[in-house]
Biopython code that builds the backbone (N, CA, C, O; Angstrom):
import numpy as np
from Bio.PDB.StructureBuilder import StructureBuilder

atoms = [
    (1, "MET", "N", (83.290, -55.578, 29.831)),
    (1, "MET", "CA", (84.658, -55.303, 29.466)),
    (1, "MET", "C", (85.649, -55.981, 30.399)),
    (1, "MET", "O", (86.747, -56.345, 29.977)),
    (2, "PHE", "N", (85.274, -56.156, 31.676)),
    (2, "PHE", "CA", (86.178, -56.827, 32.604)),
    (2, "PHE", "C", (86.535, -58.210, 32.078)),
    (2, "PHE", "O", (87.701, -58.605, 32.064)),
    (3, "LEU", "N", (85.513, -58.935, 31.648)),
    (3, "LEU", "CA", (85.718, -60.308, 31.193)),
    (3, "LEU", "C", (86.727, -60.352, 30.060)),
    (3, "LEU", "O", (87.657, -61.158, 30.085)),
    (4, "LEU", "N", (86.551, -59.494, 29.070)),
    (4, "LEU", "CA", (87.432, -59.505, 27.902)),
    (4, "LEU", "C", (88.866, -59.193, 28.303)),
    (4, "LEU", "O", (89.807, -59.854, 27.861)),
    (5, "ARG", "N", (89.020, -58.186, 29.139)),
    (5, "ARG", "CA", (90.360, -57.796, 29.581)),
    (5, "ARG", "C", (90.990, -58.880, 30.444)),
    (5, "ARG", "O", (92.178, -59.173, 30.313)),
    (6, "ARG", "N", (90.201, -59.468, 31.319)),
    (6, "ARG", "CA", (90.769, -60.457, 32.244)),
    (6, "ARG", "C", (91.152, -61.753, 31.545)),
    (6, "ARG", "O", (92.198, -62.323, 31.855)),
    (7, "ILE", "N", (90.339, -62.238, 30.611)),
    (7, "ILE", "CA", (90.737, -63.491, 29.962)),
    (7, "ILE", "C", (91.980, -63.270, 29.098)),
    (7, "ILE", "O", (92.815, -64.165, 28.967)),
    (8, "ARG", "N", (92.100, -62.097, 28.517)),
    (8, "ARG", "CA", (93.301, -61.805, 27.724)),
    (8, "ARG", "C", (94.523, -61.663, 28.629)),
    (8, "ARG", "O", (95.578, -62.231, 28.344)),
    (9, "ASN", "N", (94.382, -60.905, 29.721)),
    (9, "ASN", "CA", (95.509, -60.718, 30.638)),
    (9, "ASN", "C", (95.975, -62.040, 31.248)),
    (9, "ASN", "O", (97.177, -62.287, 31.350)),
    (10, "LEU", "N", (95.036, -62.883, 31.649)),
    (10, "LEU", "CA", (95.408, -64.178, 32.218)),
    (10, "LEU", "C", (96.153, -65.028, 31.189)),
    (10, "LEU", "O", (97.145, -65.681, 31.513)),
    (11, "ARG", "N", (95.672, -65.016, 29.962)),
    (11, "ARG", "CA", (96.331, -65.791, 28.899)),
    (11, "ARG", "C", (97.739, -65.261, 28.653)),
    (11, "ARG", "O", (98.692, -66.036, 28.581)),
    (12, "GLU", "N", (97.871, -63.949, 28.525)),
    (12, "GLU", "CA", (99.182, -63.357, 28.265)),
    (12, "GLU", "C", (100.134, -63.547, 29.445)),
    (12, "GLU", "O", (101.323, -63.795, 29.244)),
    (13, "ASP", "N", (99.627, -63.433, 30.670)),
    (13, "ASP", "CA", (100.460, -63.650, 31.856)),
    (13, "ASP", "C", (101.002, -65.072, 31.911)),
    (13, "ASP", "O", (102.084, -65.312, 32.447)),
    (14, "ALA", "N", (100.246, -66.013, 31.355)),
    (14, "ALA", "CA", (100.670, -67.417, 31.316)),
    (14, "ALA", "C", (101.509, -67.723, 30.071)),
    (14, "ALA", "O", (101.880, -68.872, 29.832)),
    (15, "ASP", "N", (101.803, -66.685, 29.282)),
    (15, "ASP", "CA", (102.585, -66.852, 28.040)),
    (15, "ASP", "C", (101.961, -67.882, 27.101)),
    (15, "ASP", "O", (102.652, -68.721, 26.524)),
    (16, "LEU", "N", (100.645, -67.799, 26.964)),
    (16, "LEU", "CA", (99.923, -68.709, 26.080)),
    (16, "LEU", "C", (99.393, -67.948, 24.871)),
    (16, "LEU", "O", (99.129, -66.748, 24.938)),
    (17, "ARG", "N", (99.244, -68.667, 23.775)),
    (17, "ARG", "CA", (98.664, -68.095, 22.565)),
    (17, "ARG", "C", (97.163, -68.360, 22.569)),
    (17, "ARG", "O", (96.684, -69.244, 23.280)),
    (18, "GLN", "N", (96.438, -67.606, 21.789)),
    (18, "GLN", "CA", (94.998, -67.855, 21.653)),
    (18, "GLN", "C", (94.756, -69.287, 21.205)),
    (18, "GLN", "O", (93.811, -69.929, 21.662)),
    (19, "LYS", "N", (95.591, -69.785, 20.326)),
    (19, "LYS", "CA", (95.441, -71.158, 19.815)),
    (19, "LYS", "C", (95.539, -72.179, 20.945)),
    (19, "LYS", "O", (94.827, -73.183, 20.940)),
    (20, "ASP", "N", (96.420, -71.924, 21.918)),
    (20, "ASP", "CA", (96.569, -72.837, 23.057)),
    (20, "ASP", "C", (95.264, -72.939, 23.845)),
    (20, "ASP", "O", (94.817, -74.034, 24.185)),
    (21, "ILE", "N", (94.666, -71.796, 24.128)),
    (21, "ILE", "CA", (93.417, -71.787, 24.898)),
    (21, "ILE", "C", (92.274, -72.331, 24.053)),
    (21, "ILE", "O", (91.412, -73.047, 24.562)),
    (22, "ALA", "N", (92.261, -72.001, 22.778)),
    (22, "ALA", "CA", (91.219, -72.516, 21.882)),
    (22, "ALA", "C", (91.255, -74.036, 21.853)),
    (22, "ALA", "O", (90.210, -74.683, 21.905)),
    (23, "ASP", "N", (92.442, -74.605, 21.772)),
    (23, "ASP", "CA", (92.566, -76.069, 21.779)),
    (23, "ASP", "C", (92.026, -76.646, 23.089)),
    (23, "ASP", "O", (91.335, -77.664, 23.085)),
    (24, "TYR", "N", (92.342, -75.994, 24.204)),
    (24, "TYR", "CA", (91.871, -76.453, 25.506)),
    (24, "TYR", "C", (90.340, -76.414, 25.590)),
    (24, "TYR", "O", (89.714, -77.283, 26.195)),
    (25, "LEU", "N", (89.756, -75.387, 24.969)),
    (25, "LEU", "CA", (88.295, -75.229, 24.985)),
    (25, "LEU", "C", (87.605, -76.002, 23.865)),
    (25, "LEU", "O", (86.377, -76.017, 23.782)),
    (26, "HIS", "N", (88.393, -76.639, 23.008)),
    (26, "HIS", "CA", (87.856, -77.395, 21.866)),
    (26, "HIS", "C", (87.067, -76.483, 20.922)),
    (26, "HIS", "O", (85.965, -76.810, 20.483)),
    (27, "CYS", "N", (87.666, -75.339, 20.629)),
    (27, "CYS", "CA", (87.081, -74.430, 19.655)),
    (27, "CYS", "C", (88.203, -73.937, 18.746)),
    (27, "CYS", "O", (89.374, -74.239, 18.978)),
    (28, "SER", "N", (87.850, -73.192, 17.730)),
    (28, "SER", "CA", (88.874, -72.670, 16.821)),
    (28, "SER", "C", (89.534, -71.432, 17.432)),
    (28, "SER", "O", (88.992, -70.805, 18.343)),
    (29, "GLN", "N", (90.705, -71.098, 16.912)),
    (29, "GLN", "CA", (91.398, -69.889, 17.355)),
    (29, "GLN", "C", (90.567, -68.666, 17.005)),
    (29, "GLN", "O", (90.537, -67.696, 17.763)),
    (30, "VAL", "N", (89.895, -68.705, 15.869)),
    (30, "VAL", "CA", (89.048, -67.583, 15.451)),
    (30, "VAL", "C", (87.908, -67.370, 16.460)),
    (30, "VAL", "O", (87.614, -66.238, 16.843)),
    (31, "THR", "N", (87.283, -68.454, 16.876)),
    (31, "THR", "CA", (86.212, -68.360, 17.869)),
    (31, "THR", "C", (86.736, -67.773, 19.166)),
    (31, "THR", "O", (86.122, -66.872, 19.739)),
    (32, "TYR", "N", (87.877, -68.283, 19.634)),
    (32, "TYR", "CA", (88.431, -67.767, 20.887)),
    (32, "TYR", "C", (88.809, -66.297, 20.747)),
    (32, "TYR", "O", (88.591, -65.515, 21.672)),
    (33, "SER", "N", (89.364, -65.917, 19.617)),
    (33, "SER", "CA", (89.707, -64.522, 19.365)),
    (33, "SER", "C", (88.458, -63.647, 19.483)),
    (33, "SER", "O", (88.510, -62.547, 20.033)),
    (34, "ARG", "N", (87.360, -64.137, 18.972)),
    (34, "ARG", "CA", (86.099, -63.384, 19.052)),
    (34, "ARG", "C", (85.615, -63.265, 20.496)),
    (34, "ARG", "O", (84.993, -62.266, 20.855)),
    (35, "TYR", "N", (85.892, -64.274, 21.329)),
    (35, "TYR", "CA", (85.571, -64.167, 22.753)),
    (35, "TYR", "C", (86.343, -62.993, 23.358)),
    (35, "TYR", "O", (85.770, -62.160, 24.061)),
    (36, "GLU", "N", (87.653, -62.934, 23.078)),
    (36, "GLU", "CA", (88.484, -61.868, 23.646)),
    (36, "GLU", "C", (88.102, -60.491, 23.106)),
    (36, "GLU", "O", (88.214, -59.492, 23.816)),
    (37, "LEU", "N", (87.656, -60.438, 21.867)),
    (37, "LEU", "CA", (87.269, -59.163, 21.263)),
    (37, "LEU", "C", (85.856, -58.732, 21.668)),
    (37, "LEU", "O", (85.489, -57.568, 21.505)),
    (38, "GLY", "N", (85.077, -59.661, 22.188)),
    (38, "GLY", "CA", (83.711, -59.352, 22.577)),
    (38, "GLY", "C", (82.719, -59.397, 21.436)),
    (38, "GLY", "O", (81.591, -58.924, 21.574)),
    (39, "THR", "N", (83.124, -59.959, 20.315)),
    (39, "THR", "CA", (82.204, -60.069, 19.180)),
    (39, "THR", "C", (81.428, -61.379, 19.202)),
    (39, "THR", "O", (80.537, -61.597, 18.381)),
    (40, "ARG", "N", (81.770, -62.238, 20.138)),
    (40, "ARG", "CA", (81.028, -63.490, 20.317)),
    (40, "ARG", "C", (80.935, -63.748, 21.815)),
    (40, "ARG", "O", (81.917, -63.605, 22.543)),
    (41, "GLU", "N", (79.754, -64.126, 22.262)),
    (41, "GLU", "CA", (79.533, -64.387, 23.679)),
    (41, "GLU", "C", (80.173, -65.719, 24.078)),
    (41, "GLU", "O", (80.103, -66.705, 23.345)),
    (42, "ILE", "N", (80.794, -65.721, 25.251)),
    (42, "ILE", "CA", (81.426, -66.938, 25.747)),
    (42, "ILE", "C", (80.354, -67.818, 26.388)),
    (42, "ILE", "O", (79.639, -67.364, 27.281)),
    (43, "PRO", "N", (80.234, -69.072, 25.946)),
    (43, "PRO", "CA", (79.261, -69.968, 26.581)),
    (43, "PRO", "C", (79.598, -70.176, 28.066)),
    (43, "PRO", "O", (80.769, -70.162, 28.446)),
    (44, "LEU", "N", (78.590, -70.364, 28.883)),
    (44, "LEU", "CA", (78.812, -70.549, 30.322)),
    (44, "LEU", "C", (79.760, -71.702, 30.615)),
    (44, "LEU", "O", (80.602, -71.607, 31.508)),
    (45, "GLU", "N", (79.627, -72.779, 29.872)),
    (45, "GLU", "CA", (80.500, -73.935, 30.083)),
    (45, "GLU", "C", (81.962, -73.546, 29.847)),
    (45, "GLU", "O", (82.842, -73.940, 30.613)),
    (46, "ALA", "N", (82.219, -72.779, 28.792)),
    (46, "ALA", "CA", (83.584, -72.338, 28.490)),
    (46, "ALA", "C", (84.085, -71.372, 29.559)),
    (46, "ALA", "O", (85.268, -71.389, 29.900)),
    (47, "LEU", "N", (83.215, -70.546, 30.082)),
    (47, "LEU", "CA", (83.592, -69.608, 31.126)),
    (47, "LEU", "C", (84.044, -70.366, 32.375)),
    (47, "LEU", "O", (85.055, -70.023, 32.986)),
    (48, "GLY", "N", (83.297, -71.383, 32.742)),
    (48, "GLY", "CA", (83.674, -72.218, 33.888)),
    (48, "GLY", "C", (84.978, -72.956, 33.638)),
    (48, "GLY", "O", (85.803, -73.087, 34.542)),
    (49, "THR", "N", (85.167, -73.433, 32.428)),
    (49, "THR", "CA", (86.397, -74.132, 32.064)),
    (49, "THR", "C", (87.596, -73.194, 32.160)),
    (49, "THR", "O", (88.651, -73.582, 32.662)),
    (50, "LEU", "N", (87.436, -71.962, 31.680)),
    (50, "LEU", "CA", (88.517, -70.979, 31.775)),
    (50, "LEU", "C", (88.842, -70.654, 33.235)),
    (50, "LEU", "O", (90.012, -70.560, 33.606)),
    (51, "ALA", "N", (87.820, -70.486, 34.051)),
    (51, "ALA", "CA", (88.038, -70.199, 35.473)),
    (51, "ALA", "C", (88.816, -71.336, 36.128)),
    (51, "ALA", "O", (89.755, -71.086, 36.884)),
    (52, "ASP", "N", (88.440, -72.567, 35.850)),
    (52, "ASP", "CA", (89.158, -73.727, 36.399)),
    (52, "ASP", "C", (90.591, -73.769, 35.887)),
    (52, "ASP", "O", (91.520, -74.025, 36.653)),
    (53, "PHE", "N", (90.771, -73.520, 34.608)),
    (53, "PHE", "CA", (92.096, -73.565, 33.997)),
    (53, "PHE", "C", (93.046, -72.572, 34.662)),
    (53, "PHE", "O", (94.189, -72.909, 34.969)),
    (54, "TYR", "N", (92.571, -71.355, 34.880)),
    (54, "TYR", "CA", (93.414, -70.310, 35.462)),
    (54, "TYR", "C", (93.400, -70.309, 36.990)),
    (54, "TYR", "O", (94.161, -69.568, 37.613)),
    (55, "GLY", "N", (92.550, -71.127, 37.598)),
    (55, "GLY", "CA", (92.482, -71.187, 39.060)),
    (55, "GLY", "C", (91.872, -69.943, 39.673)),
    (55, "GLY", "O", (92.292, -69.491, 40.738)),
    (56, "VAL", "N", (90.875, -69.391, 38.991)),
    (56, "VAL", "CA", (90.179, -68.200, 39.481)),
    (56, "VAL", "C", (88.679, -68.489, 39.513)),
    (56, "VAL", "O", (88.224, -69.522, 39.023)),
    (57, "SER", "N", (87.931, -67.574, 40.090)),
    (57, "SER", "CA", (86.474, -67.741, 40.101)),
    (57, "SER", "C", (85.865, -67.110, 38.855)),
    (57, "SER", "O", (86.461, -66.224, 38.242)),
    (58, "VAL", "N", (84.686, -67.567, 38.490)),
    (58, "VAL", "CA", (83.951, -66.961, 37.387)),
    (58, "VAL", "C", (83.643, -65.503, 37.737)),
    (58, "VAL", "O", (83.664, -64.636, 36.864)),
    (59, "ASP", "N", (83.358, -65.237, 39.004)),
    (59, "ASP", "CA", (83.106, -63.852, 39.438)),
    (59, "ASP", "C", (84.326, -62.970, 39.168)),
    (59, "ASP", "O", (84.170, -61.810, 38.785)),
    (60, "TYR", "N", (85.520, -63.494, 39.359)),
    (60, "TYR", "CA", (86.726, -62.719, 39.051)),
    (60, "TYR", "C", (86.782, -62.422, 37.552)),
    (60, "TYR", "O", (87.041, -61.287, 37.152)),
    (61, "LEU", "N", (86.543, -63.428, 36.733)),
    (61, "LEU", "CA", (86.577, -63.219, 35.289)),
    (61, "LEU", "C", (85.578, -62.151, 34.860)),
    (61, "LEU", "O", (85.851, -61.356, 33.961)),
    (62, "MET", "N", (84.426, -62.141, 35.510)),
    (62, "MET", "CA", (83.367, -61.212, 35.131)),
    (62, "MET", "C", (83.524, -59.832, 35.770)),
    (62, "MET", "O", (82.742, -58.926, 35.483)),
    (63, "GLY", "N", (84.521, -59.667, 36.624)),
    (63, "GLY", "CA", (84.745, -58.371, 37.253)),
    (63, "GLY", "C", (83.863, -58.114, 38.454)),
    (63, "GLY", "O", (83.743, -56.975, 38.905)),
    (64, "ARG", "N", (83.245, -59.161, 38.978)),
    (64, "ARG", "CA", (82.367, -58.990, 40.142)),
    (64, "ARG", "C", (83.154, -58.954, 41.443)),
    (64, "ARG", "O", (82.631, -58.554, 42.483)),
    (65, "THR", "N", (84.429, -59.378, 41.379)),
    (65, "THR", "CA", (85.338, -59.324, 42.521)),
    (65, "THR", "C", (86.755, -59.185, 41.980)),
    (65, "THR", "O", (87.042, -59.550, 40.841)),
    (66, "ASP", "N", (87.621, -58.657, 42.813)),
    (66, "ASP", "CA", (89.033, -58.582, 42.450)),
    (66, "ASP", "C", (89.821, -59.718, 43.094)),
    (66, "ASP", "O", (91.034, -59.824, 42.911)),
    (67, "GLU", "N", (89.127, -60.562, 43.845)),
    (67, "GLU", "CA", (89.742, -61.708, 44.505)),
    (67, "GLU", "C", (89.836, -62.854, 43.492)),
    (67, "GLU", "O", (88.819, -63.354, 43.012)),
    (68, "LYS", "N", (91.063, -63.261, 43.174)),
    (68, "LYS", "CA", (91.256, -64.312, 42.170)),
    (68, "LYS", "C", (90.896, -65.704, 42.687)),
    (68, "LYS", "O", (90.435, -66.553, 41.923)),
    (69, "THR", "N", (91.105, -65.935, 43.971)),
    (69, "THR", "CA", (90.935, -67.269, 44.539)),
    (69, "THR", "C", (89.511, -67.769, 44.348)),
    (69, "THR", "O", (88.553, -67.096, 44.728)),
    (70, "PRO", "N", (89.376, -68.957, 43.756)),
    (70, "PRO", "CA", (88.018, -69.494, 43.578)),
    (70, "PRO", "C", (87.408, -69.882, 44.918)),
    (70, "PRO", "O", (88.110, -70.103, 45.905)),
    (71, "TYR", "N", (86.116, -69.957, 44.922)),
    (71, "TYR", "CA", (85.406, -70.367, 46.125)),
    (71, "TYR", "C", (85.679, -71.841, 46.401)),
    (71, "TYR", "O", (85.881, -72.620, 45.470)),
    (72, "PRO", "N", (85.687, -72.233, 47.699)),
    (72, "PRO", "CA", (85.893, -73.660, 47.991)),
    (72, "PRO", "C", (84.720, -74.476, 47.459)),
    (72, "PRO", "O", (83.567, -74.049, 47.510)),
    (73, "ARG", "N", (85.039, -75.636, 46.959)),
    (73, "ARG", "CA", (83.980, -76.528, 46.456)),
    (73, "ARG", "C", (83.315, -77.266, 47.611)),
    (73, "ARG", "O", (83.957, -77.613, 48.603)),
    (74, "LYS", "N", (82.030, -77.496, 47.461)),
    (74, "LYS", "CA", (81.304, -78.252, 48.484)),
    (74, "LYS", "C", (81.676, -79.718, 48.359)),
    (74, "LYS", "O", (81.845, -80.244, 47.259)),
    (75, "LYS", "N", (81.798, -80.361, 49.496)),
    (75, "LYS", "CA", (82.073, -81.789, 49.504)),
    (75, "LYS", "C", (80.781, -82.530, 49.255)),
    (75, "LYS", "O", (79.735, -82.199, 49.813)),
    (76, "ARG", "N", (80.870, -83.521, 48.425)),
    (76, "ARG", "CA", (79.681, -84.333, 48.138)),
    (76, "ARG", "C", (79.449, -85.314, 49.269)),
    (76, "ARG", "O", (80.388, -85.884, 49.825)),
    (77, "ALA", "N", (78.202, -85.497, 49.593)),
    (77, "ALA", "CA", (77.834, -86.390, 50.697)),
    (77, "ALA", "C", (77.948, -87.830, 50.307)),
    (77, "ALA", "O", (77.675, -88.714, 51.120)),
]
sb = StructureBuilder()
sb.init_structure("model")
sb.init_model(0)
sb.init_chain("A")
sb.init_seg("    ")
for serial, (resi, resn, name, xyz) in enumerate(atoms, 1):
    if name == "N":
        sb.init_residue(resn, " ", resi, " ")
    sb.init_atom(name, np.array(xyz, "f"), 0.0, 1.0, " ", f" {name:<3s}", serial, name[0])
structure = sb.get_structure()
């Protein structure tokens, strides 16, 4: 339930429509609506894309932490 509530709250806080996020994820508005309703599972790739888009961690989206700040990325050698 955390995931569903958080992706909706983040979208609404950004004053975006479901269609806006659906376009960003390259899916239909109906599909994205089902993600928010919990009637369709969000693919891992889309979950990572949403986290990057909102500047939060996947753990935040999933309710595993209340810290929005994403983890620092490792530098490639």
